[in-house]
C-alpha positions as CSV (number, residue, x, y, z in Angstrom):
1,X,-15.2,-9.4,-18.9
2,X,-16.3,-12.9,-19.9
3,X,-14.5,-14.3,-16.9
4,X,-16.0,-11.6,-14.6
5,X,-19.5,-12.6,-15.8
6,X,-18.8,-16.3,-15.1
7,X,-17.8,-15.3,-11.6
8,X,-20.9,-13.1,-11.1
9,X,-18.9,-9.9,-11.1
10,X,-20.6,-6.9,-12.8
11,X,-18.5,-4.9,-15.2
12,X,-18.4,-1.3,-16.5
13,X,-16.7,-0.3,-19.7
14,X,-15.6,3.2,-20.7
15,X,-15.3,4.3,-24.2
16,X,-14.6,7.2,-26.6
17,X,-17.0,8.0,-29.4
18,X,-14.7,6.1,-31.8
19,X,-15.2,2.9,-29.8
20,X,-18.9,3.1,-29.1
21,X,-19.5,-0.2,-30.9
22,X,-16.4,-2.0,-29.7
23,X,-16.5,-5.5,-28.3
24,X,-15.7,-4.4,-24.7
25,X,-18.6,-2.0,-24.7
26,X,-21.0,-4.6,-25.8
27,X,-19.6,-7.2,-23.4
28,X,-19.9,-5.1,-20.3
29,X,-23.0,-4.9,-18.1
30,X,-22.8,-1.1,-18.3
31,X,-20.9,1.4,-20.4
32,X,-20.0,5.0,-19.9
33,X,-19.0,7.5,-22.6
34,X,-15.8,9.4,-21.8
35,X,-15.7,11.8,-24.7
36,X,-14.6,12.3,-28.3
37,X,-11.9,10.2,-30.0
38,X,-8.7,12.1,-29.0
39,X,-7.0,10.2,-26.2
40,X,-6.5,13.3,-24.1
41,X,-10.3,13.9,-24.1
42,X,-11.1,10.3,-23.3
43,X,-8.8,7.5,-22.3
44,X,-6.2,9.9,-20.8
45,X,-8.8,11.8,-18.9
46,X,-8.2,10.4,-15.5
47,X,-10.9,12.5,-13.8
48,X,-13.5,11.3,-16.2
49,X,-12.6,7.6,-15.7
50,X,-12.7,7.9,-11.9
51,X,-16.0,9.8,-12.1
52,X,-17.4,7.0,-14.2
53,X,-16.3,4.4,-11.6
54,X,-17.8,6.4,-8.8
55,X,-21.1,7.1,-10.5
56,X,-21.6,3.4,-11.4
57,X,-20.6,2.1,-8.0
58,X,-17.5,0.3,-9.3
59,X,-15.1,-0.9,-6.6
60,X,-12.0,-1.4,-8.8
61,X,-10.4,-0.1,-12.0
62,X,-8.4,-2.3,-14.4
63,X,-6.3,0.1,-16.4
64,X,-5.6,-2.3,-19.3
65,X,-2.4,-1.4,-21.2
66,X,-1.2,1.9,-22.6
67,X,-2.8,5.2,-21.8
68,X,-3.0,5.5,-18.0
69,X,-1.9,2.0,-17.1
70,X,1.6,3.1,-16.1
71,X,0.6,6.4,-14.6
72,X,1.5,6.7,-10.9
73,X,-0.7,9.8,-10.7
74,X,-3.7,7.9,-11.9
75,X,-3.0,5.0,-9.5
76,X,-2.7,7.6,-6.7
77,X,-6.0,9.2,-7.7
78,X,-7.8,5.9,-7.6
79,X,-6.4,5.3,-4.1
80,X,-7.5,8.7,-2.9
81,X,-11.0,8.1,-4.2
82,X,-11.2,4.7,-2.4
83,X,-11.0,2.7,-5.7
84,X,-8.8,-0.4,-6.0
85,X,-6.3,0.1,-8.8
86,X,-5.6,-3.4,-10.3
87,X,-1.9,-3.0,-10.8
88,X,1.3,-1.9,-8.9
89,X,1.1,0.7,-6.2
90,X,1.9,4.3,-7.2
91,X,5.4,4.1,-5.5
92,X,6.3,1.1,-7.6
93,X,5.1,2.7,-10.8
94,X,7.2,5.8,-10.1
95,X,10.3,3.8,-9.2
96,X,10.1,1.5,-12.2
97,X,9.5,4.5,-14.5
98,X,12.9,5.8,-13.4
99,X,15.6,3.5,-14.7
100,X,18.2,4.7,-12.2
101,X,15.9,4.0,-9.3
102,X,14.8,0.6,-10.7
103,X,18.4,-0.5,-11.2
104,X,19.1,0.4,-7.5
105,X,16.0,-1.6,-6.4
106,X,16.9,-4.6,-8.6
107,X,20.4,-4.6,-7.4
108,X,19.3,-4.6,-3.8
109,X,17.0,-7.5,-4.5
110,X,19.9,-9.5,-5.9
111,X,19.0,-9.3,-9.5
112,X,22.0,-9.4,-11.9
113,X,22.5,-6.0,-13.6
114,X,24.3,-4.9,-16.8
115,X,27.5,-3.2,-15.7
116,X,27.1,0.6,-15.7
117,X,26.6,3.9,-14.0
118,X,23.2,5.1,-12.7
119,X,24.1,7.7,-10.2
120,X,22.6,11.1,-9.6
121,X,25.7,13.1,-10.4
122,X,25.5,14.1,-14.1
123,X,28.7,16.1,-14.4
124,X,30.1,15.4,-17.9
125,X,33.6,14.7,-16.6
126,X,32.3,12.2,-14.1
127,X,30.2,10.5,-16.8
128,X,33.4,10.3,-19.0
129,X,35.3,8.6,-16.2
130,X,32.5,6.2,-15.6
131,X,32.3,5.3,-19.3
132,X,36.1,4.6,-19.2
133,X,35.6,2.3,-16.2
134,X,32.8,0.4,-17.9
135,X,34.7,0.0,-21.1
136,X,33.6,0.9,-24.6
137,X,31.3,0.5,-26.4
138,X,28.8,1.9,-24.0
139,X,25.1,2.7,-24.3
140,X,23.7,6.0,-23.1
141,X,20.1,5.9,-22.0
142,X,17.7,8.5,-20.6
143,X,16.6,7.6,-17.0
144,X,12.9,8.2,-18.0
145,X,10.7,7.4,-21.0
146,X,11.1,4.7,-23.5
147,X,10.7,3.7,-27.1
148,X,14.5,4.1,-27.7
149,X,14.3,7.8,-27.6
150,X,17.6,9.4,-26.5
151,X,19.6,6.2,-26.6
152,X,23.1,6.5,-28.1
153,X,25.7,3.8,-28.7
154,X,29.2,5.2,-28.2
155,X,32.1,3.3,-29.6
156,X,34.9,5.4,-28.1
157,X,35.8,8.4,-25.9
158,X,36.1,10.8,-28.8
159,X,32.3,10.6,-29.5
160,X,31.2,10.5,-25.8
161,X,30.6,14.2,-25.0
162,X,28.7,14.9,-28.2
163,X,26.6,11.8,-27.7
164,X,25.7,12.8,-24.1
165,X,24.7,16.3,-25.2
166,X,22.6,14.9,-28.0
167,X,20.9,12.3,-25.7
168,X,20.2,15.0,-23.1
169,X,18.5,17.3,-25.7
170,X,16.3,14.4,-27.0
171,X,15.4,13.2,-23.5
172,X,14.5,16.8,-22.4
173,X,12.3,17.3,-25.5
174,X,10.6,13.9,-25.3
175,X,10.2,13.3,-21.5
176,X,10.9,16.6,-19.8
177,X,13.9,15.1,-17.9
178,X,17.4,15.0,-19.3
179,X,19.2,12.7,-16.7
180,X,21.1,9.8,-18.2
181,X,22.6,6.5,-17.2
182,X,25.4,4.5,-18.9
183,X,25.6,0.8,-19.5
184,X,28.0,-1.6,-21.1
185,X,26.7,-2.0,-24.7
186,X,25.9,-5.7,-25.2
187,X,26.1,-6.9,-28.8
188,X,23.6,-9.4,-30.1
189,X,21.6,-9.6,-26.8
190,X,18.4,-11.4,-26.3
191,X,15.5,-9.5,-24.7
192,X,13.7,-11.9,-22.4
193,X,11.0,-10.6,-20.0
194,X,9.4,-12.4,-17.0
195,X,5.8,-11.7,-16.1
196,X,5.1,-11.4,-12.4
197,X,1.8,-11.6,-10.5
198,X,1.6,-10.5,-6.9
199,X,-0.7,-9.2,-4.1
200,X,-0.6,-6.8,-1.2
201,X,0.0,-9.6,1.2
202,X,3.5,-10.2,0.0
203,X,2.7,-13.2,-2.3
204,X,4.2,-13.2,-5.7
205,X,4.6,-15.8,-8.5
206,X,6.0,-15.6,-12.0
207,X,4.0,-16.6,-15.1
208,X,7.2,-17.5,-17.0
209,X,8.9,-15.6,-19.7
210,X,8.6,-14.2,-23.2
211,X,11.2,-13.4,-25.8
212,X,11.0,-9.9,-27.2
213,X,14.3,-9.9,-29.1
214,X,12.8,-9.2,-32.5
215,X,12.7,-5.4,-32.6
216,X,12.9,-2.5,-35.0
217,X,14.3,0.8,-33.7
218,X,14.0,-0.5,-30.1
219,X,10.3,-1.3,-30.6
220,X,9.1,-4.9,-30.2
221,X,7.7,-6.5,-33.3
222,X,7.0,-10.0,-32.0
223,X,6.8,-11.5,-28.5
224,X,7.2,-15.2,-28.2
225,X,6.3,-17.4,-25.2
226,X,7.8,-19.5,-23.9
227,X,11.2,-18.1,-25.0
228,X,12.8,-20.6,-27.4
229,X,16.2,-22.2,-26.8
230,X,16.6,-21.5,-23.1
231,X,17.6,-24.1,-20.6
232,X,15.4,-25.2,-17.6
233,X,18.1,-23.8,-15.3
234,X,18.0,-20.4,-17.0
235,X,14.2,-20.3,-16.9
236,X,14.2,-21.1,-13.2
237,X,16.9,-18.6,-12.4
238,X,15.3,-15.6,-14.1
239,X,11.9,-16.5,-12.7
240,X,13.2,-16.6,-9.2
241,X,15.1,-13.3,-9.7
242,X,11.9,-11.7,-10.9
243,X,9.9,-12.9,-8.0
244,X,12.6,-11.7,-5.6
245,X,12.5,-8.3,-7.1
246,X,8.7,-8.1,-7.0
247,X,8.6,-9.1,-3.3
248,X,11.3,-6.7,-2.5
249,X,9.3,-3.8,-3.9
250,X,5.8,-4.9,-2.9
251,X,4.5,-5.2,-6.4
252,X,0.8,-5.5,-5.9
253,X,-0.4,-6.5,-9.4
254,X,-3.7,-7.8,-7.9
255,X,-5.3,-6.3,-4.8
């Protein structure tokens, strides 16, 4: 908001009752109350947010992070109402929210993938065969959701079927979808992400990487940038791969 003010761009903040005195409310040129503190009655209320934008004459919505920032339906609603959603297009959000679809897209863009199976056929016998081909240990993951829910490390074929059934139950309960994918389990990996910035004209750049390897129960604790102990060649390689993937899927992070 400070940058927008320096550029002469008026800003509108939205807030719940719990945040009425928050910094972003005080920093904005105008502020609109969404509702009481529960997120479903405020920051997850897509209709109220869009209504606030239309009533104040806003031209774009920056979704921030969390809440509706990764909601394809919200991005679609903004588009339908003539508002610019500052983020990926709805199609990209949907595809990237589906790990099977995202792996297919990344593979088509030439991005190296962890060996595994991400097909639509979920027959248990087929999954067992695919796990044998990949080689144990394998990691079972739900195709949707996150936070480590439904993930199972399987050390050998004797535990595979029970692990699949358990993962399916947790995925269905947590995300409403029980489809799974299988990957080779990598021991002592590093989790390094690349930040990508693009527009609807096909331009994309990367903003370098961050190391998110320090985690507890598959949840990040610290993110460090730049990633320590990586070579210039590696940094260049992953940056180029990320940009290639973004261009291949028209990732409009800025419209």
